[in-house]
N, C-alpha and C positions, 0 to 999 in steps of 0.2 A: 455802740458808739453813742446812742442817745442817752444812756445812763451816765456815761462819762461826761457828755456835754452838760447834762443836768447838774452833775457834781462840780465840774471845774468852771463852767461858764453859765451860771444861773440866769444872768441878764439876757444873754443871747438865747438861751433855751426858752425862757418865758416869752420873749418877743416872737420867736419862730413858732412856738406851740400855739400861741393865740392866733397867729395868721393862718396856720394850717387847719386848726379846728374851726375857725371862722370862715374858711374858704376865701380868705382875703389876701392872698400872697401878692407881694409887689411884683412889678415886671422886671425890677432890677434891684439887686442887693449889693452892698459893699461891706464885706467883712474886714475890719481893720484892727490892728494891734501888733504887739511885738512878735518876733520870731519865736516859734515853738509853742504857740497857744492853741494849736489844733485847728486852725482856720480852714485848711484844705480838706481835712477829714470832715469838718462840719459842713463844708460846701457840698461834698459828696453825699452826706446824710440828707441835706436839704433837697438835693436833686432826686435822691431815692424817694423822699417823702412826697414830692410833687408828682411822682410817677406811679408810686405804689398805690394799690387799692385800699390799703389799711388806713383807717381814719387817724388824723393827726400825724405824728412822726411815723416813718416807714417801719415795716415789720423787720426789714434787713435780712430776711431769709428767702423770700420768693424769688422766682426766676428773674424778674425785672430788677430787684434789688441787687442780686448777685452780679448781673451783667453790668449795672451801673458801677458797682464796686470794682469790677475788673476792667472798667473803661471799654466795655464791649457793647454799649447801647447805641444803636445806629443814629438816634436823634440827639445825642449829647456829644459836645466837642469840648475838650480841655486843652488849653494852651498854657504851658508852664513857663512863665517869665523868670523863674529861678534858674532855669537851665539855658535859656537863650533870650535874646532881645525879642520882644513882641513887635512884629513889623506890620505895616499897613496890609501886606498880602495876607497875613493871618486873619485880620478882621474881615477883609474882602472875601476870603474863603468861607468864613462863617456865614456871612450874608448870602453868598451864592448858594451854599448848601441849604440854608434855612428858607430860601425863597422857593425851594422845591416842596413838593408834597411830602408830608411826614411818612417815614418808612415804618414806624412802630404803631401798634394799635392804640396807644395812648393819645396820639395826635399832638403831643407836647414836645417842644424842643428846648434844650437847655445848653448854655455854654458857660464855661468856667474859665476865667482868666486869672491865673495865679501870679502874684507879684505884678499887678497891672502897672505899677509905677515904672517898670522896666520896659515900657512901650515907647517907641519913637514918637516924635511930635506928629508925624503923619498918621501913625496908628491911633494915637489919642484922638485926633480930629475925626478919623473915620469911625471910631467907636462912638464918639459924641453924636454924630449924625445917626448912627444905628440906634442909639438910646432915645434920640429925639422922636423917632418914628417907630415906637414899639408895636410889634404884632401881638395879638392877644394870645397866641400859642407859644410865644418865645419868652423865656426867662433868662436873665443875665445874672451871674454870680461873680462879682469881682472881689479879689483878695489883695490887700495891701499891707505892707509893713511900714511904709513911709507915705502917709496920707497927704503930706504937704507937696509931694511930687506928682500927685494926680490932679488933672485939670479941675478947678473948682466947679466948672459947668458939668463935668461928669459926676462929681461927688453929689451935686445938688439934685441929680436925676435918679439917685439911688436911695434906697432905705439903708441907712448906716447901722451896722450891728457891731458893737464894741466887743473885743476879746481882751481879757486881762490875764497877766502872768500870775501864777501862784507865787507866794513870797519866796525869796531866795533861801530863807531859813527852812521853809518846808521842803523845798526842792533838794537842798543840801542834806537834810535829814533823811530823805528818801534815798538819795544816791549812796549814802553811807551804809544803807541796808543791802546794797547790791555788792556783788563780788568784784570789786575794782579797787585799785590803789587810791591813796589820798589825793594825788594830783588829778587823776581822771574823775574822781568823785566831785571835786571842786569845780573843775572846768566844765564838765558835762552839765552840772547843775546850773551853771551860768550861761551855757550856750543854748540850752533848750528849756522851755517851761513845761514841756509835756512829759509827764512821768513815764509814759510808755516808750518815749524816745531816748530817755537817759541811758538805759542799759545798751540799747542798740547803737547809740552814738559812740559809747566807749569802745565798742568792738568794730567800729567802722574804720576801714583802712585809710580812707581819705583824712579822717580826723586824726588818726595816729600819725600819719605822715606830717600833717600840719603841726601837730603838737611837737614832734621831734625838731622840725625846722624852727618853730617859735622858741623852743627851749635853747636851741643853738644860738639864736640871737640874744636871748635873755642872759645866757651864761657867759657869752664871749664878746658881745658887742661893746661892752663898757671899757674893755682894755685893749681890744684889737678890732675896731670896726671894719678896717680894710679887708682883713682875712675873712671875717664873718660874711662880709658882702660877697666876696669871691666864692665862698662855700655855698651860699644860698643860690647865687647865679649859676653855679655848675651843677648843683644837685636837685634843686627844687623846681616844681611847677613845669616838669617836662612831659606830663601826661598828654598823650595825643588823643584820648577818648573823651575829652571834655571835662574830666575830673579836676583839671587844674583850677578851674573857676571855684569849685567847691572847696578845694584844698586851700586856696588863697583866702577865701572868705573865713574859714576857720583860723588860719594863720593870723590874719589881721585882728580877728576878734580876741584871740588869746593874748596877743601883744597889748591890745586895748585894755583887757582885764588887768594885766600885770601893771601897766603904767598907772592905771587908776588906783590900784592897791598901794603903789608907792606914794602917790599924792595924798591918799587918805591915811597913810601910815598904819594901816591895819588890814588884815586879811583873815578870812575864815579857813583858808587853806592850811593844812597841817603837813604839807610836803616840805622837807628840810631844805632842799635846793631852792625852791621857790622863795621861801622866807629868807634864806641867806642872801639871795640875789637882790631882794628888795632893799637891803641895807647898802648895796653897792652904788645905786643910782641916786643922783641929786634930784630934788624937787624941781629945780629950774630946768634940768634936762627933760624930765618926764612931762612937764607942761608942754614943751615943744614936741616931744615924741608923740604924746597923746593927740595933739593938734594934727600932726602928720597922719596918724592912723585914721582919724575921723575924716579928714579931707580925702584920704585915699579911698575910704569906704564910699564917699559920695561920688567919686570918679568911677568907682567900680561898677556902679549901676548902669553905666553907659557901655557902649560897645567898644571896648578897648582890649588890647593884648594884655593878658595876665602877666606874661613875662616882663613886658615893658613897664607895667604898673608896679610890679614888685621891685624892679630895678630902681625905678624913680623914687619909690618910697624909701628904700634903704640908702640910696645916695643922699636924699634929703636928711635922713637921720645921721649919716656919716658926717655931713656938713655941720650939724649941730654938735656932734661929738668932737670934731676937729676944732670947733670954735671955743671949746671949754678952756 
């Protein structure tokens, strides 16, 4: 992972390497940047490096490194805000556990909050208090895709580490070397900036379901929005295992990509259906559809029902279509 970090994120690599070699690691870090930049993997690497006996970045092969990678290190807690809302109870649990004597021989304690912007107001305030009174043996690693949604007072108490996407041109060129069709190559290159994740994403069942439903909307919404709405209501986002949130995220992102392509009147996609449908929608419609997608994404970060959010999104789009 450290070689990948050095190659893909040279700024982040240099900042962290200097801190590790100089024994001057901050008590709190904030990794920020777009989705798919490898921030969570980099956070795990930093946790390994703070705990591993190897100088500088971690060896990634010792017992400690392996257990951190497997999230099986007793004095490390990861709360993933991409899977659920981070609540005050999550922060209080970390504080309670870290007030106890360290269980591991390193004596160091680390917590990682992925997608910290998806924390409730109470959780943010509890986290701020925790950061204001840092213990010498505790390191916080926060990860955000939407920095403007994190309390400025939290941001100011962390060392900010920027993560940048590879260019879409480079990502698309890589995706076309993988064994996938033109539409998957284009969408996966847009949905993730991590080359390691592009192929895995194309094979992910949640992504494939989301793509099918998004293409249902793209192909049929312009001429029969009512029936398309009924189809999505009856067939989509019925997963009871929590995958519906991930599916809806992909669904909304794919529609966002399509409507942006229409507005720009160009696309790097070589899929015939995608390009044919771009000619069916007016720019006026797509401006409103794109606005709905963006506002839906903003609402999605809160604790709301995916089913209700999807219905609301498509009903608003139908109103636009009916008004034409």
